C-alpha positions as CSV (number, residue, x, y, z in Angstrom):
1,M,116.3,89.5,140.1
2,S,117.6,86.0,141.0
3,E,113.9,84.8,139.3
4,V,115.1,87.4,136.1
5,L,118.0,85.2,135.5
6,A,116.5,81.8,136.1
7,Q,113.5,82.5,133.4
8,L,116.1,84.1,130.7
9,R,118.4,80.9,131.3
10,R,115.0,78.3,131.1
11,Q,113.9,80.2,128.0
12,R,117.4,80.3,126.4
13,R,116.9,76.5,127.1
14,V,120.4,76.7,128.8
15,S,121.9,74.7,132.0
16,Q,123.4,76.1,135.0
17,L,126.5,74.3,133.4
18,E,126.1,75.1,130.2
19,L,126.0,78.8,131.6
20,S,129.0,78.9,134.0
21,L,131.1,77.2,131.0
22,R,130.0,80.0,129.1
23,T,130.6,82.4,131.9
24,G,133.4,81.1,133.8
25,V,131.3,81.5,136.9
26,S,131.2,78.9,139.3
27,Q,127.6,76.4,139.0
28,R,127.3,76.5,142.3
29,H,127.4,80.2,142.5
30,L,124.8,80.8,139.3
31,S,122.6,78.4,141.5
32,C,123.2,80.4,144.6
33,I,122.6,83.9,142.5
34,E,118.9,82.5,141.1
35,T,118.1,81.3,144.6
36,G,118.4,84.3,145.8
37,R,121.4,83.2,148.4
38,A,123.6,85.2,146.3
39,R,124.0,88.7,144.7
40,A,125.8,89.0,141.5
41,G,127.9,91.7,141.0
42,R,127.3,94.1,138.0
43,D,130.2,92.9,136.1
44,T,128.7,89.5,136.7
45,L,125.6,90.1,135.8
46,L,126.2,91.4,132.5
47,A,128.5,88.9,131.8
48,V,125.7,86.1,132.4
49,L,123.7,88.0,130.2
50,D,126.2,88.6,127.7
51,A,126.0,84.9,127.8
52,L,122.5,84.4,126.8
53,G,122.1,86.7,124.8
54,A,119.6,88.9,126.0
55,T,118.2,91.2,124.5
56,L,118.5,94.9,125.5
57,P,115.3,95.0,127.2
58,E,116.2,92.3,128.8
59,R,119.5,93.3,130.3
60,N,118.0,96.7,131.8
61,Q,115.2,95.1,133.4
62,A,117.7,92.4,134.8
63,L,119.8,95.3,135.7
64,L,117.0,97.4,137.4
65,A,116.3,93.8,139.3
66,A,119.3,93.5,141.2
67,G,119.2,97.3,141.8
68,F,121.8,98.6,139.0
69,A,121.0,101.5,136.4
70,P,119.6,100.3,133.6
71,A,122.4,100.0,131.1
72,H,120.5,101.3,127.6
73,A,118.1,104.7,126.6
74,E,114.7,104.0,124.5
75,S,114.9,107.0,122.6
76,A,111.8,108.6,120.1
77,L,113.4,108.2,116.6
78,D,112.4,111.8,116.4
79,A,115.0,113.1,119.1
80,P,117.7,115.3,118.7
81,A,120.7,112.0,119.4
82,M,118.7,109.5,116.8
83,A,118.9,111.8,113.8
84,P,122.5,110.0,112.4
85,V,120.5,107.0,112.9
86,R,117.9,108.8,110.7
87,A,119.9,109.7,108.0
88,V,121.3,106.5,107.2
89,L,117.7,104.9,107.3
90,V,116.4,107.5,104.9
91,E,119.6,106.9,102.4
92,L,118.8,102.8,102.4
93,L,116.1,104.0,101.3
94,H,116.4,106.4,99.0
95,A,118.7,104.4,97.7
96,H,116.4,101.4,97.0
97,D,113.9,103.3,94.7
98,P,111.6,102.6,92.7
99,T,111.3,99.5,94.3
100,P,109.7,98.8,97.6
101,A,111.4,99.0,101.0
102,L,110.1,99.8,104.4
103,V,111.5,100.5,108.4
104,L,109.3,97.8,110.8
105,D,109.9,98.3,114.7
106,G,109.6,95.3,116.9
107,Q,105.8,94.7,116.9
108,Y,105.6,95.2,113.0
109,N,105.1,98.9,113.3
110,L,105.3,101.0,109.6
111,V,108.2,103.4,111.0
112,L,109.4,105.0,107.4
113,A,108.4,103.6,104.0
114,N,110.2,104.7,100.0
115,R,108.4,105.8,97.5
116,G,108.8,102.7,95.7
117,L,105.9,100.7,98.7
118,G,103.1,103.4,97.8
119,R,104.4,102.5,93.9
120,L,103.4,99.2,95.0
121,L,100.3,100.0,97.2
122,D,99.1,102.0,93.7
123,L,99.2,98.5,91.7
124,L,97.3,96.6,94.3
125,G,94.6,98.9,93.7
126,L,95.0,100.0,97.1
127,P,94.9,104.0,98.1
128,G,98.4,104.3,99.3
129,Q,99.2,107.4,99.8
130,A,96.3,107.5,102.9
131,M,97.7,103.9,104.1
132,L,101.5,105.4,104.6
133,A,99.7,108.9,106.2
134,G,98.5,106.9,109.1
135,P,99.4,104.4,111.6
136,L,100.1,100.8,109.7
137,N,100.9,97.7,111.5
138,L,101.5,94.7,109.0
139,L,101.2,91.7,111.1
140,R,97.8,93.4,111.3
141,A,97.5,94.7,107.5
142,T,98.1,91.2,106.4
143,L,96.5,88.9,108.5
144,A,93.3,89.8,108.8
145,D,90.5,88.2,107.4
146,G,90.6,90.0,103.9
147,G,93.6,92.0,104.4
148,L,96.6,91.9,102.6
149,R,96.4,88.0,102.6
150,S,94.1,88.0,99.8
151,L,96.2,90.0,97.2
152,C,99.0,86.9,97.9
153,V,99.0,84.5,95.2
154,N,100.9,82.4,98.0
155,E,98.9,82.9,100.7
156,A,99.7,79.8,102.4
157,E,103.1,79.9,102.2
158,L,103.4,83.9,103.0
159,C,101.3,83.6,106.8
160,S,102.9,80.2,107.4
161,E,106.2,82.5,107.1
162,L,105.4,85.9,108.6
163,W,104.0,84.0,111.6
164,G,106.6,81.3,112.3
165,R,108.9,84.5,112.1
166,A,107.4,86.9,114.5
167,T,106.4,84.0,117.1
168,R,109.9,83.7,116.9
169,E,110.9,87.1,118.0
170,A,107.8,87.5,120.0
171,E,110.0,85.0,122.7
172,H,112.0,87.9,123.5
173,L,109.6,90.9,123.0
174,P,106.7,90.7,125.5
175,A,104.8,94.0,123.1
176,L,104.9,91.7,120.3
177,R,103.6,88.6,122.1
178,A,101.3,90.1,123.0
179,L,100.2,91.8,119.3
180,L,99.9,88.0,118.7
181,D,97.8,86.9,121.6
182,E,95.7,89.7,120.8
183,L,95.6,88.7,117.1
184,R,95.3,84.9,117.6
185,P,91.9,84.2,118.2
186,G,90.7,86.7,114.7
187,L,93.2,84.8,112.4
188,K,91.1,82.7,109.7
189,P,93.2,79.6,108.2
190,W,95.6,79.8,105.5
191,G,95.5,76.1,104.3
192,R,98.7,74.1,104.0
193,V,101.7,74.8,103.2
194,P,102.5,73.0,99.8
195,A,106.7,71.9,99.9
196,S,109.1,73.7,97.8
197,L,112.2,73.1,96.1
198,Q,112.7,77.1,95.3
199,P,116.1,78.6,97.0
200,A,114.4,81.9,98.8
201,L,110.2,82.1,99.5
202,A,109.1,84.5,96.9
203,L,106.2,86.8,97.9
204,R,103.6,87.0,95.2
205,L,101.0,89.8,94.8
206,R,98.5,89.9,92.7
207,A,97.9,93.2,91.0
208,A,95.1,95.1,90.2
209,D,94.9,94.7,87.0
210,G,95.6,90.3,87.2
211,Q,99.1,90.6,86.8
212,V,101.1,88.8,89.4
213,L,104.2,91.3,90.9
214,S,106.9,89.0,92.4
215,F,109.2,89.8,95.0
216,Y,112.4,87.8,96.8
217,S,112.9,90.1,100.5
218,A,116.0,90.8,102.7
219,F,116.3,92.4,105.7
220,T,118.9,94.9,107.0
221,S,119.5,95.5,111.1
222,F,122.0,98.3,112.9
223,G,124.5,95.4,113.7
224,T,125.6,97.1,117.2
225,P,122.5,98.9,118.5
226,L,123.3,99.7,121.9
227,D,119.6,102.2,122.1
228,I,116.3,99.6,122.8
229,T,114.0,101.6,119.9
230,L,116.9,101.4,117.0
231,A,117.9,97.4,118.2
232,S,114.3,96.7,117.3
233,L,114.5,98.6,113.9
234,K,114.5,96.2,110.7
235,V,114.0,97.7,106.8
236,E,112.9,95.4,104.8
237,H,113.9,94.8,101.5
238,L,112.1,93.6,98.1
239,F,113.7,93.0,95.0
240,P,111.8,92.3,92.2
241,A,111.7,88.3,91.2
242,D,111.9,88.7,87.4
243,E,111.6,91.2,84.6
244,A,108.2,91.7,84.5
245,T,107.7,93.3,88.0
246,R,111.0,95.2,87.8
247,S,108.7,97.2,85.1
248,R,106.5,97.8,86.7
249,L,107.9,98.7,89.2
250,A,109.4,101.6,87.4
251,G,107.4,102.4,84.9
């Protein structure tokens, strides 16, 4: 347990003194816990994990290392207990039609999508139904040479932002970190990112007929997840950035 806590603290770039101030646990005691000279009780351990902003998997790992039972389950999305969660996700996706919306897990695997996403893929000249029916990883599909990035008018901006976001998230998600390590050697450079004074990055995609479709992206996540699977999910909503794009999706 001592190594787990010390690693978490260093990853967050938090000193023992700062952690002591956040938790009310003396710096000396925290030092003894990290070096194995003292054992943290469950309540103290949870307080330290809260102060470090540990993810649910990290909390379970630290609890197990200390000899305590894990605090958070990791349920399949189709498990009976997750039925209300799935209903919320389906409602969010349905409410966003006819514009695209999709649910991604922590590794950027597509979990659910609405009809609007299928419509967008069709406009791009891609086999929307087939892509949505099979396993689809958004990072692989976008960043691979010849992937969706080839349809992006603002390829450098999009790829740079997507990679940067995933890299930040991977600091606390080992499975995502492994995926990025796998993808990194095969990545083709996406060029210099131009300076922009726009209020938000727009996703600009070239449709099969040559028209450019523009979107702003927003994310929804559950505010107080207690399940590891639920904590990893995020809903990405694509909003038309101009009337031409809105009309194409509704047509």
